[in-house]
TORLUMVEX-664412 format. One record per atom (N, C-alpha, C): residue in one letter; chain; atom name; x, y negated, z. Coordinates in nm, 2 decimals. Example, Ala and Ser with C-alpha at 12.3 -4.5 7.8 and 13.67 -1.06 7.14 Angstrom:
<rs>
<r type="a" mol="A" atom="N" east="1.32" north="0.57" up="0.78"/>
<r type="a" mol="A" atom="CA" east="1.23" north="0.45" up="0.78"/>
<r type="a" mol="A" atom="C" east="1.32" north="0.33" up="0.78"/>
<r type="s" mol="A" atom="N" east="1.28" north="0.22" up="0.71"/>
<r type="s" mol="A" atom="CA" east="1.37" north="0.11" up="0.71"/>
<r type="s" mol="A" atom="C" east="1.29" north="0.00" up="0.79"/>
</rs>
This chain:
<rs>
<r type="x" mol="A" atom="N" east="1.85" north="-5.44" up="14.49"/>
<r type="x" mol="A" atom="CA" east="1.79" north="-5.31" up="14.51"/>
<r type="x" mol="A" atom="C" east="1.64" north="-5.34" up="14.53"/>
<r type="x" mol="A" atom="N" east="1.56" north="-5.24" up="14.48"/>
<r type="x" mol="A" atom="CA" east="1.42" north="-5.25" up="14.49"/>
<r type="x" mol="A" atom="C" east="1.38" north="-5.19" up="14.63"/>
<r type="x" mol="A" atom="N" east="1.25" north="-5.19" up="14.65"/>
<r type="x" mol="A" atom="CA" east="1.19" north="-5.14" up="14.78"/>
<r type="x" mol="A" atom="C" east="1.23" north="-4.99" up="14.80"/>
<r type="x" mol="A" atom="N" east="1.24" north="-4.91" up="14.70"/>
<r type="x" mol="A" atom="CA" east="1.27" north="-4.77" up="14.72"/>
<r type="x" mol="A" atom="C" east="1.42" north="-4.74" up="14.71"/>
<r type="x" mol="A" atom="N" east="1.50" north="-4.84" up="14.72"/>
<r type="x" mol="A" atom="CA" east="1.65" north="-4.82" up="14.72"/>
<r type="x" mol="A" atom="C" east="1.71" north="-4.81" up="14.58"/>
<r type="x" mol="A" atom="N" east="1.63" north="-4.82" up="14.48"/>
<r type="x" mol="A" atom="CA" east="1.68" north="-4.81" up="14.34"/>
<r type="x" mol="A" atom="C" east="1.69" north="-4.95" up="14.28"/>
<r type="x" mol="A" atom="N" east="1.78" north="-4.96" up="14.18"/>
<r type="x" mol="A" atom="CA" east="1.79" north="-5.08" up="14.11"/>
<r type="x" mol="A" atom="C" east="1.66" north="-5.11" up="14.03"/>
<r type="x" mol="A" atom="N" east="1.61" north="-5.23" up="14.03"/>
<r type="x" mol="A" atom="CA" east="1.49" north="-5.26" up="13.95"/>
<r type="x" mol="A" atom="C" east="1.52" north="-5.24" up="13.81"/>
<r type="x" mol="A" atom="N" east="1.43" north="-5.18" up="13.73"/>
<r type="x" mol="A" atom="CA" east="1.45" north="-5.16" up="13.59"/>
<r type="x" mol="A" atom="C" east="1.40" north="-5.27" up="13.51"/>
<r type="x" mol="A" atom="N" east="1.44" north="-5.28" up="13.39"/>
<r type="x" mol="A" atom="CA" east="1.40" north="-5.38" up="13.30"/>
<r type="x" mol="A" atom="C" east="1.37" north="-5.31" up="13.17"/>
<r type="x" mol="A" atom="N" east="1.24" north="-5.30" up="13.13"/>
<r type="x" mol="A" atom="CA" east="1.20" north="-5.24" up="13.01"/>
<r type="x" mol="A" atom="C" east="1.15" north="-5.34" up="12.91"/>
<r type="x" mol="A" atom="N" east="1.19" north="-5.33" up="12.79"/>
<r type="x" mol="A" atom="CA" east="1.15" north="-5.42" up="12.68"/>
<r type="x" mol="A" atom="C" east="1.05" north="-5.35" up="12.60"/>
<r type="x" mol="A" atom="N" east="0.93" north="-5.41" up="12.60"/>
<r type="x" mol="A" atom="CA" east="0.82" north="-5.37" up="12.52"/>
<r type="x" mol="A" atom="C" east="0.84" north="-5.39" up="12.37"/>
<r type="x" mol="A" atom="N" east="0.79" north="-5.30" up="12.29"/>
<r type="x" mol="A" atom="CA" east="0.82" north="-5.31" up="12.14"/>
<r type="x" mol="A" atom="C" east="0.76" north="-5.44" up="12.08"/>
<r type="x" mol="A" atom="N" east="0.67" north="-5.50" up="12.15"/>
<r type="x" mol="A" atom="CA" east="0.62" north="-5.63" up="12.10"/>
<r type="x" mol="A" atom="C" east="0.70" north="-5.75" up="12.14"/>
<r type="x" mol="A" atom="N" east="0.79" north="-5.73" up="12.23"/>
<r type="x" mol="A" atom="CA" east="0.87" north="-5.84" up="12.28"/>
<r type="x" mol="A" atom="C" east="0.98" north="-5.89" up="12.18"/>
<r type="x" mol="A" atom="N" east="1.01" north="-6.02" up="12.18"/>
<r type="x" mol="A" atom="CA" east="1.11" north="-6.06" up="12.09"/>
<r type="x" mol="A" atom="C" east="1.25" north="-6.01" up="12.14"/>
<r type="x" mol="A" atom="N" east="1.26" north="-5.96" up="12.26"/>
<r type="x" mol="A" atom="CA" east="1.38" north="-5.90" up="12.31"/>
<r type="x" mol="A" atom="C" east="1.40" north="-5.75" up="12.27"/>
<r type="x" mol="A" atom="N" east="1.31" north="-5.70" up="12.19"/>
<r type="x" mol="A" atom="CA" east="1.31" north="-5.56" up="12.15"/>
<r type="x" mol="A" atom="C" east="1.40" north="-5.55" up="12.02"/>
<r type="x" mol="A" atom="N" east="1.49" north="-5.45" up="12.03"/>
<r type="x" mol="A" atom="CA" east="1.57" north="-5.42" up="11.91"/>
<r type="x" mol="A" atom="C" east="1.53" north="-5.27" up="11.87"/>
<r type="x" mol="A" atom="N" east="1.50" north="-5.25" up="11.75"/>
<r type="x" mol="A" atom="CA" east="1.47" north="-5.12" up="11.70"/>
<r type="x" mol="A" atom="C" east="1.60" north="-5.04" up="11.69"/>
<r type="x" mol="A" atom="N" east="1.60" north="-4.91" up="11.71"/>
<r type="x" mol="A" atom="CA" east="1.72" north="-4.83" up="11.70"/>
<r type="x" mol="A" atom="C" east="1.79" north="-4.84" up="11.57"/>
<r type="x" mol="A" atom="N" east="1.72" north="-4.88" up="11.46"/>
<r type="x" mol="A" atom="CA" east="1.78" north="-4.90" up="11.33"/>
<r type="x" mol="A" atom="C" east="1.84" north="-5.04" up="11.31"/>
<r type="x" mol="A" atom="N" east="1.82" north="-5.13" up="11.40"/>
<r type="x" mol="A" atom="CA" east="1.88" north="-5.26" up="11.39"/>
<r type="x" mol="A" atom="C" east="2.02" north="-5.25" up="11.43"/>
<r type="x" mol="A" atom="N" east="2.11" north="-5.30" up="11.35"/>
<r type="x" mol="A" atom="CA" east="2.25" north="-5.30" up="11.37"/>
<r type="x" mol="A" atom="C" east="2.32" north="-5.41" up="11.30"/>
<r type="x" mol="A" atom="N" east="2.44" north="-5.45" up="11.35"/>
<r type="x" mol="A" atom="CA" east="2.50" north="-5.57" up="11.28"/>
<r type="x" mol="A" atom="C" east="2.53" north="-5.55" up="11.13"/>
<r type="x" mol="A" atom="N" east="2.55" north="-5.42" up="11.09"/>
<r type="x" mol="A" atom="CA" east="2.57" north="-5.40" up="10.95"/>
<r type="x" mol="A" atom="C" east="2.45" north="-5.37" up="10.86"/>
<r type="x" mol="A" atom="N" east="2.33" north="-5.37" up="10.92"/>
<r type="x" mol="A" atom="CA" east="2.21" north="-5.34" up="10.85"/>
<r type="x" mol="A" atom="C" east="2.18" north="-5.45" up="10.74"/>
<r type="x" mol="A" atom="N" east="2.14" north="-5.40" up="10.63"/>
<r type="x" mol="A" atom="CA" east="2.10" north="-5.49" up="10.53"/>
<r type="x" mol="A" atom="C" east="1.96" north="-5.55" up="10.57"/>
<r type="x" mol="A" atom="N" east="1.96" north="-5.68" up="10.58"/>
<r type="x" mol="A" atom="CA" east="1.83" north="-5.75" up="10.62"/>
<r type="x" mol="A" atom="C" east="1.74" north="-5.80" up="10.51"/>
<r type="x" mol="A" atom="N" east="1.80" north="-5.82" up="10.40"/>
<r type="x" mol="A" atom="CA" east="1.72" north="-5.87" up="10.28"/>
<r type="x" mol="A" atom="C" east="1.79" north="-5.82" up="10.15"/>
<r type="x" mol="A" atom="N" east="1.71" north="-5.80" up="10.05"/>
<r type="x" mol="A" atom="CA" east="1.76" north="-5.76" up="9.92"/>
<r type="x" mol="A" atom="C" east="1.82" north="-5.87" up="9.85"/>
<r type="x" mol="A" atom="N" east="1.79" north="-5.99" up="9.89"/>
<r type="x" mol="A" atom="CA" east="1.85" north="-6.11" up="9.82"/>
<r type="x" mol="A" atom="C" east="1.98" north="-6.15" up="9.89"/>
<r type="x" mol="A" atom="N" east="2.09" north="-6.13" up="9.81"/>
<r type="x" mol="A" atom="CA" east="2.22" north="-6.16" up="9.86"/>
<r type="x" mol="A" atom="C" east="2.25" north="-6.31" up="9.84"/>
<r type="x" mol="A" atom="N" east="2.29" north="-6.38" up="9.94"/>
<r type="x" mol="A" atom="CA" east="2.32" north="-6.52" up="9.93"/>
<r type="x" mol="A" atom="C" east="2.46" north="-6.54" up="9.86"/>
<r type="x" mol="A" atom="N" east="2.46" north="-6.60" up="9.74"/>
<r type="x" mol="A" atom="CA" east="2.58" north="-6.61" up="9.67"/>
<r type="x" mol="A" atom="C" east="2.63" north="-6.75" up="9.65"/>
<r type="x" mol="A" atom="N" east="2.57" north="-6.84" up="9.74"/>
<r type="x" mol="A" atom="CA" east="2.61" north="-6.98" up="9.73"/>
<r type="x" mol="A" atom="C" east="2.52" north="-7.06" up="9.64"/>
<r type="x" mol="A" atom="N" east="2.43" north="-6.99" up="9.57"/>
<r type="x" mol="A" atom="CA" east="2.33" north="-7.05" up="9.48"/>
<r type="x" mol="A" atom="C" east="2.19" north="-7.00" up="9.52"/>
<r type="x" mol="A" atom="N" east="2.09" north="-7.07" up="9.47"/>
<r type="x" mol="A" atom="CA" east="1.95" north="-7.03" up="9.50"/>
<r type="x" mol="A" atom="C" east="1.93" north="-7.01" up="9.65"/>
<r type="x" mol="A" atom="N" east="1.96" north="-7.11" up="9.73"/>
<r type="x" mol="A" atom="CA" east="1.94" north="-7.10" up="9.87"/>
<r type="x" mol="A" atom="C" east="1.80" north="-7.07" up="9.91"/>
<r type="x" mol="A" atom="N" east="1.70" north="-7.14" up="9.85"/>
<r type="x" mol="A" atom="CA" east="1.56" north="-7.13" up="9.89"/>
<r type="x" mol="A" atom="C" east="1.51" north="-6.99" up="9.89"/>
<r type="x" mol="A" atom="N" east="1.52" north="-6.91" up="9.78"/>
<r type="x" mol="A" atom="CA" east="1.47" north="-6.77" up="9.79"/>
<r type="x" mol="A" atom="C" east="1.53" north="-6.69" up="9.90"/>
<r type="x" mol="A" atom="N" east="1.66" north="-6.71" up="9.92"/>
<r type="x" mol="A" atom="CA" east="1.73" north="-6.63" up="10.03"/>
<r type="x" mol="A" atom="C" east="1.68" north="-6.67" up="10.16"/>
<r type="x" mol="A" atom="N" east="1.67" north="-6.80" up="10.18"/>
<r type="x" mol="A" atom="CA" east="1.62" north="-6.85" up="10.31"/>
<r type="x" mol="A" atom="C" east="1.48" north="-6.81" up="10.34"/>
<r type="x" mol="A" atom="N" east="1.40" north="-6.81" up="10.24"/>
<r type="x" mol="A" atom="CA" east="1.26" north="-6.76" up="10.26"/>
<r type="x" mol="A" atom="C" east="1.26" north="-6.61" up="10.30"/>
<r type="x" mol="A" atom="N" east="1.34" north="-6.53" up="10.23"/>
<r type="x" mol="A" atom="CA" east="1.34" north="-6.39" up="10.26"/>
<r type="x" mol="A" atom="C" east="1.39" north="-6.37" up="10.41"/>
<r type="x" mol="A" atom="N" east="1.49" north="-6.44" up="10.45"/>
<r type="x" mol="A" atom="CA" east="1.54" north="-6.43" up="10.59"/>
<r type="x" mol="A" atom="C" east="1.44" north="-6.47" up="10.69"/>
<r type="x" mol="A" atom="N" east="1.37" north="-6.58" up="10.66"/>
<r type="x" mol="A" atom="CA" east="1.26" north="-6.63" up="10.75"/>
<r type="x" mol="A" atom="C" east="1.15" north="-6.53" up="10.76"/>
<r type="x" mol="A" atom="N" east="1.11" north="-6.47" up="10.65"/>
<r type="x" mol="A" atom="CA" east="1.00" north="-6.37" up="10.66"/>
<r type="x" mol="A" atom="C" east="1.05" north="-6.25" up="10.74"/>
<r type="x" mol="A" atom="N" east="1.17" north="-6.21" up="10.72"/>
<r type="x" mol="A" atom="CA" east="1.22" north="-6.09" up="10.80"/>
<r type="x" mol="A" atom="C" east="1.22" north="-6.12" up="10.94"/>
<r type="x" mol="A" atom="N" east="1.27" north="-6.24" up="10.98"/>
<r type="x" mol="A" atom="CA" east="1.27" north="-6.28" up="11.13"/>
<r type="x" mol="A" atom="C" east="1.13" north="-6.29" up="11.19"/>
<r type="x" mol="A" atom="N" east="1.04" north="-6.33" up="11.11"/>
<r type="x" mol="A" atom="CA" east="0.90" north="-6.34" up="11.16"/>
<r type="x" mol="A" atom="C" east="0.85" north="-6.20" up="11.18"/>
<r type="x" mol="A" atom="N" east="0.87" north="-6.11" up="11.08"/>
<r type="x" mol="A" atom="CA" east="0.83" north="-5.97" up="11.08"/>
<r type="x" mol="A" atom="C" east="0.89" north="-5.90" up="11.20"/>
<r type="x" mol="A" atom="N" east="1.01" north="-5.93" up="11.23"/>
<r type="x" mol="A" atom="CA" east="1.08" north="-5.86" up="11.35"/>
<r type="x" mol="A" atom="C" east="1.06" north="-5.94" up="11.48"/>
<r type="x" mol="A" atom="N" east="0.97" north="-6.04" up="11.48"/>
<r type="x" mol="A" atom="CA" east="0.93" north="-6.11" up="11.60"/>
<r type="x" mol="A" atom="C" east="1.05" north="-6.18" up="11.66"/>
<r type="x" mol="A" atom="N" east="1.14" north="-6.24" up="11.58"/>
<r type="x" mol="A" atom="CA" east="1.26" north="-6.31" up="11.63"/>
<r type="x" mol="A" atom="C" east="1.26" north="-6.46" up="11.60"/>
<r type="x" mol="A" atom="N" east="1.15" north="-6.51" up="11.55"/>
<r type="x" mol="A" atom="CA" east="1.15" north="-6.65" up="11.52"/>
<r type="x" mol="A" atom="C" east="1.19" north="-6.74" up="11.63"/>
<r type="x" mol="A" atom="N" east="1.15" north="-6.71" up="11.76"/>
<r type="x" mol="A" atom="CA" east="1.18" north="-6.79" up="11.87"/>
<r type="x" mol="A" atom="C" east="1.33" north="-6.81" up="11.90"/>
<r type="x" mol="A" atom="N" east="1.41" north="-6.71" up="11.86"/>
<r type="x" mol="A" atom="CA" east="1.55" north="-6.72" up="11.87"/>
<r type="x" mol="A" atom="C" east="1.61" north="-6.83" up="11.77"/>
<r type="x" mol="A" atom="N" east="1.55" north="-6.83" up="11.66"/>
<r type="x" mol="A" atom="CA" east="1.59" north="-6.92" up="11.55"/>
<r type="x" mol="A" atom="C" east="1.55" north="-7.07" up="11.58"/>
<r type="x" mol="A" atom="N" east="1.42" north="-7.08" up="11.62"/>
<r type="x" mol="A" atom="CA" east="1.37" north="-7.22" up="11.64"/>
<r type="x" mol="A" atom="C" east="1.40" north="-7.27" up="11.78"/>
<r type="x" mol="A" atom="N" east="1.46" north="-7.19" up="11.86"/>
<r type="x" mol="A" atom="CA" east="1.50" north="-7.24" up="11.99"/>
<r type="x" mol="A" atom="C" east="1.40" north="-7.23" up="12.10"/>
<r type="x" mol="A" atom="N" east="1.28" north="-7.18" up="12.07"/>
<r type="x" mol="A" atom="CA" east="1.18" north="-7.17" up="12.18"/>
<r type="x" mol="A" atom="C" east="1.21" north="-7.05" up="12.28"/>
<r type="x" mol="A" atom="N" east="1.29" north="-6.96" up="12.24"/>
<r type="x" mol="A" atom="CA" east="1.34" north="-6.86" up="12.33"/>
<r type="x" mol="A" atom="C" east="1.48" north="-6.89" up="12.36"/>
<r type="x" mol="A" atom="N" east="1.50" north="-6.93" up="12.49"/>
<r type="x" mol="A" atom="CA" east="1.63" north="-6.98" up="12.53"/>
<r type="x" mol="A" atom="C" east="1.70" north="-6.87" up="12.62"/>
<r type="x" mol="A" atom="N" east="1.83" north="-6.89" up="12.63"/>
<r type="x" mol="A" atom="CA" east="1.91" north="-6.80" up="12.72"/>
<r type="x" mol="A" atom="C" east="1.87" north="-6.82" up="12.86"/>
<r type="x" mol="A" atom="N" east="1.85" north="-6.71" up="12.94"/>
<r type="x" mol="A" atom="CA" east="1.81" north="-6.72" up="13.08"/>
<r type="x" mol="A" atom="C" east="1.92" north="-6.79" up="13.16"/>
<r type="x" mol="A" atom="N" east="1.89" north="-6.86" up="13.26"/>
<r type="x" mol="A" atom="CA" east="1.99" north="-6.93" up="13.34"/>
<r type="x" mol="A" atom="C" east="2.07" north="-6.84" up="13.42"/>
<r type="x" mol="A" atom="N" east="2.01" north="-6.73" up="13.47"/>
<r type="x" mol="A" atom="CA" east="2.09" north="-6.63" up="13.55"/>
<r type="x" mol="A" atom="C" east="2.17" north="-6.55" up="13.46"/>
<r type="x" mol="A" atom="N" east="2.29" north="-6.58" up="13.43"/>
<r type="x" mol="A" atom="CA" east="2.37" north="-6.51" up="13.33"/>
<r type="x" mol="A" atom="C" east="2.41" north="-6.36" up="13.37"/>
<r type="x" mol="A" atom="N" east="2.38" north="-6.33" up="13.50"/>
<r type="x" mol="A" atom="CA" east="2.42" north="-6.19" up="13.54"/>
<r type="x" mol="A" atom="C" east="2.29" north="-6.10" up="13.53"/>
<r type="x" mol="A" atom="N" east="2.18" north="-6.15" up="13.49"/>
<r type="x" mol="A" atom="CA" east="2.06" north="-6.07" up="13.49"/>
<r type="x" mol="A" atom="C" east="2.05" north="-5.98" up="13.37"/>
<r type="x" mol="A" atom="N" east="1.97" north="-5.87" up="13.39"/>
<r type="x" mol="A" atom="CA" east="1.95" north="-5.78" up="13.28"/>
<r type="x" mol="A" atom="C" east="1.89" north="-5.85" up="13.16"/>
<r type="x" mol="A" atom="N" east="1.79" north="-5.94" up="13.19"/>
<r type="x" mol="A" atom="CA" east="1.73" north="-6.02" up="13.09"/>
<r type="x" mol="A" atom="C" east="1.83" north="-6.11" up="13.01"/>
<r type="x" mol="A" atom="N" east="1.93" north="-6.16" up="13.08"/>
<r type="x" mol="A" atom="CA" east="2.03" north="-6.24" up="13.01"/>
<r type="x" mol="A" atom="C" east="2.11" north="-6.15" up="12.92"/>
<r type="x" mol="A" atom="N" east="2.15" north="-6.04" up="12.96"/>
<r type="x" mol="A" atom="CA" east="2.22" north="-5.94" up="12.88"/>
<r type="x" mol="A" atom="C" east="2.14" north="-5.90" up="12.76"/>
<r type="x" mol="A" atom="N" east="2.01" north="-5.88" up="12.77"/>
<r type="x" mol="A" atom="CA" east="1.93" north="-5.85" up="12.66"/>
<r type="x" mol="A" atom="C" east="1.92" north="-5.96" up="12.56"/>
<r type="x" mol="A" atom="N" east="1.90" north="-6.09" up="12.62"/>
<r type="x" mol="A" atom="CA" east="1.90" north="-6.20" up="12.53"/>
<r type="x" mol="A" atom="C" east="2.03" north="-6.22" up="12.45"/>
<r type="x" mol="A" atom="N" east="2.14" north="-6.20" up="12.51"/>
<r type="x" mol="A" atom="CA" east="2.27" north="-6.21" up="12.44"/>
<r type="x" mol="A" atom="C" east="2.28" north="-6.10" up="12.33"/>
<r type="x" mol="A" atom="N" east="2.23" north="-5.98" up="12.36"/>
<r type="x" mol="A" atom="CA" east="2.24" north="-5.87" up="12.26"/>
<r type="x" mol="A" atom="C" east="2.15" north="-5.91" up="12.14"/>
<r type="x" mol="A" atom="N" east="2.03" north="-5.95" up="12.16"/>
<r type="x" mol="A" atom="CA" east="1.94" north="-5.98" up="12.05"/>
<r type="x" mol="A" atom="C" east="1.99" north="-6.10" up="11.98"/>
<r type="x" mol="A" atom="N" east="2.03" north="-6.21" up="12.05"/>
<r type="x" mol="A" atom="CA" east="2.09" north="-6.33" up="11.98"/>
<r type="x" mol="A" atom="C" east="2.21" north="-6.29" up="11.90"/>
<r type="x" mol="A" atom="N" east="2.29" north="-6.20" up="11.94"/>
<r type="x" mol="A" atom="CA" east="2.41" north="-6.16" up="11.87"/>
<r type="x" mol="A" atom="C" east="2.37" north="-6.09" up="11.74"/>
<r type="x" mol="A" atom="N" east="2.26" north="-6.01" up="11.75"/>
<r type="x" mol="A" atom="CA" east="2.22" north="-5.94" up="11.63"/>
<r type="x" mol="A" atom="C" east="2.16" north="-6.04" up="11.52"/>
<r type="x" mol="A" atom="N" east="2.09" north="-6.14" up="11.57"/>
<r type="x" mol="A" atom="CA" east="2.04" north="-6.24" up="11.48"/>
<r type="x" mol="A" atom="C" east="2.15" north="-6.33" up="11.42"/>
<r type="x" mol="A" atom="N" east="2.24" north="-6.36" up="11.50"/>
<r type="x" mol="A" atom="CA" east="2.35" north="-6.45" up="11.45"/>
<r type="x" mol="A" atom="C" east="2.43" north="-6.37" up="11.35"/>
</rs>
């Protein structure tokens, strides 16, 4: 509990890598290039550009890691965003 008796809030700024836009969903089309088992390079490049544009590169390269306190709101947010990327 916070000083005023309320639970501390956790707000995710739109510039944060933990931010998910309301239109982000597991079924959303992320790139127009469909990976068909061939031509991996163009598909991989399109996915990397998308992840950079959505500020999610740190999840992919490992610089943003899961918080150690698994019960924290921040950990839940990390799990949510990481699940979307996966």
